[in-house]
N, C-alpha and C positions, 0 to 999 in steps of 0.2 A: 250201310251207313259208314262213312269214313271214320278213321281214328280221330282226325281233327274235329269232326262234328261231334263225335261222342265225347271228346274231352271238353269241348266248349259247353255242351249241354250239361255235363257233369259239374263243371265249374259254376254254371248258372244256378243249378239246383242247390248245390252246396252253399253258394253265396246267399241264396234266399234263406236257407236254414240258419246260417251264421248270423244273418241280420236279425232274424226272429229271436235268436238267443242273445243278442247284444254282443257278439264277438266281432267288434268293429274292424280291427286290423285284418282279420281273416276274411270278413265279408267284403271289405273294399278290394282286397287283392283278387278274390275269386270273381267278383262281379266285373272288375276292370278287365280281368283276363277273358271273361266271356264276351265283354263288349269289344275287345280288340279282335276277337275271332269273328263276331257278327254283331252289328249294332243292336243294342238292347231295345226292347219296346218301352213305351213311356212309363209304364208301371214299374218296371225293373230299373229304369233310370232314376226314378224317385227313390228306390231302395239304395242305389249307388250314391245318390246325393245324401241320403240320411247317414250312411256309413262315413262319407267324407266329412260331413258336419261334425259328427261325434269324434272324429280324429283331428278336428281343427284345420281341415284342408279347405279353406274358404273358396279358393279358385276352382277346385274340383267340384265343390258343392254347387256353386252357381252355374258352372258349365253344364253339369248334369241336369240341373233344374231347367235351364234354358232349353236344352235338347228335349226334355220331357214336355215342356210347354209346347214347343212346335210339333212334337209328335202327337200330342193330344189334339192340337188344331187340325193336323193332317187326317186324324182319325174321326174328325167331326165331333169331338168331345169338348165343347167350349167351356162347360163348367170346370172340368178338371184342369184345362189350360189356364183358366182364371185363377184357380187355387194356386197354381205354380207362381203366378204373378205376385200373390200375397207373400209367399216365402222368399222369393227373390227380392222383392222390395224391402221386406223386413231386414234381411241380411245387409242390404245396401245401406239402409237407415242406420243400423248398428255400427256400420263402418264409417258413418259420417257423410255418406253420399246421398243427401236428401233429394236433390233434383232427379237423379236416375230412379230413386225409389218411387217418387211420385209419378214418374213416367210409367213405370211398370204397373202401378196400381190403377192409373188412368186406363191403361190397356185392359186390365181385368174388368173394370167397371163397364167399359165399352162392350166387351164380349158378353157380359151378363145382361146388359141392357138389350143387346141384339137378340139374345137367346129368349128372353121374356118367359122364363120358366122358374118355378119355385124350386130352389135347390139350397143345400147346406152351404155351398161355396159363397153365397151372398153374405153369410155371416162372417166369413173371414175377411171379405172386402170391407164390411162394416167396421171391423177392427182397424183396418187401415184408415178409414175416416176418423175413427175415434183417436188414433194417434195424432192425426193432423189437428184435431180439436185440442188435444193436450199441448201441442206446440204453439197454438194460438191462445193458450190459457183460457179456453172456453170450456170450463170443467163441467158445466151443466150439459152441454151438448155431448161431451165425452161420456158422461154418465148415461145419457139416453141412448147413445149409439151402442155402448156396451150392453145395456139392458136388452136392446133389440137383438144383438148378437146372441145373448144367452137364450132368448126365446127361440131363435132359429136352431141353436145347438140342441136344446131340449126336444124340440119337435122332431129333429132328425137323429136324436140319440148320439150326438157327437160329443164325447166327453172332453176332448181337447178344446173344442170351441167354447163349451160351457165354462170350463175351468179358467181359460184365459179371459173370458168375458167377466166372470165373477171377480177375478183379481183386479182387472182394470176398473170395474165399477167401484170396487172398494177403494182403489187409489183415487178415483174422482171424488168420492165422498170425503176422503181425507183432505183433498184440496179445497173442498167446499166447506170445511170446518166441522164436518160431522165425523169426528175422530173415532168414536166408539163403533158407530155403524160401519165405518170404513174398515177398521181393524177386524171386525167380526167377519166381514166378507172375505178379507184377505186370508184369515185363518181358515175359512171354509174352503177356499180354493186350494189351500195347501193340503187339506185332507185327501183330495184326489191324487195329489202327488205322492204323499207318503203311503197311500194304500196301493200304489203301483198300477193304477188304472189308466195312466196317460202314456202317450208316446214319449220316447226318451228326449226328443228335442224340446217338446213342450214342457216336460218336467224340468229340464235344465233352465229354460227361460223363466219359469215361474219361481224356481228357487232364487235365481239371481235378481229378478225384479222385486220379489218380496223383501229380500235382504236389503236392497238398495232403498226401497220406499220406507221400510222400518227405520233404517239409519237416518234418512232425511227427516222422518217424523220424530226423531229422538226416542224411538221405542227400542232402546238398546237391548233389553232382555229378549224381546222377540228376535231381534237381529242375531244375537248370539245363539239362540236356540235353533234358528233356521240355518245358520252357518254350520253348526255342529251336524245337523241333519244332512246338509249338502255334502259335507266332507264324507260322511258315511255312504251316501248315495254314489259319490264319485268313486270311492274305493270299491 
């Protein structure tokens, strides 16, 4: 085995370990080095994307996810490819690029419709539909889509999906005027965050969304408490 190959393999393995430990700068550097030596497989590209996201490197994040998407397609793994479309679309939506986001989500829907299999990835695309319902102020449909996503997440033991669904269902209830029920669900979703059982990207999203919703609902005490918790988590 050549020295170059050994070095690349070592960087890849250390990059995986650094990602698991949340050492994002080191993880990104090592995984990028491994990718420069030999293109990463789709799973490792998702790790590279995660490290890029946690460092605020939006362009690197999307590029890695797009490559992971096509890599999963080439490997015949349509559900994982569809999952990538959810994250790409969500990032684009947060950047204000609604039309491209909808395009990626439409691609994910088409892949899953063609696959016709029961999989957890359908729950993530349901969250995409739920966000479209929010944009159209159809809060009952948003609530129902979130509830269906929660059911899928629970069935497949996907804590990230369940937590996001619970938060969004709570938000929908707030918009429907059921304030106490909505706040109760949002507090429940944050229990998963503070107990450390969620992936770092989802934890960050839930912190920010919960603070934003509490602010809009004039729940300033909750907003302050979750802001304090977010500050500690970031540190």
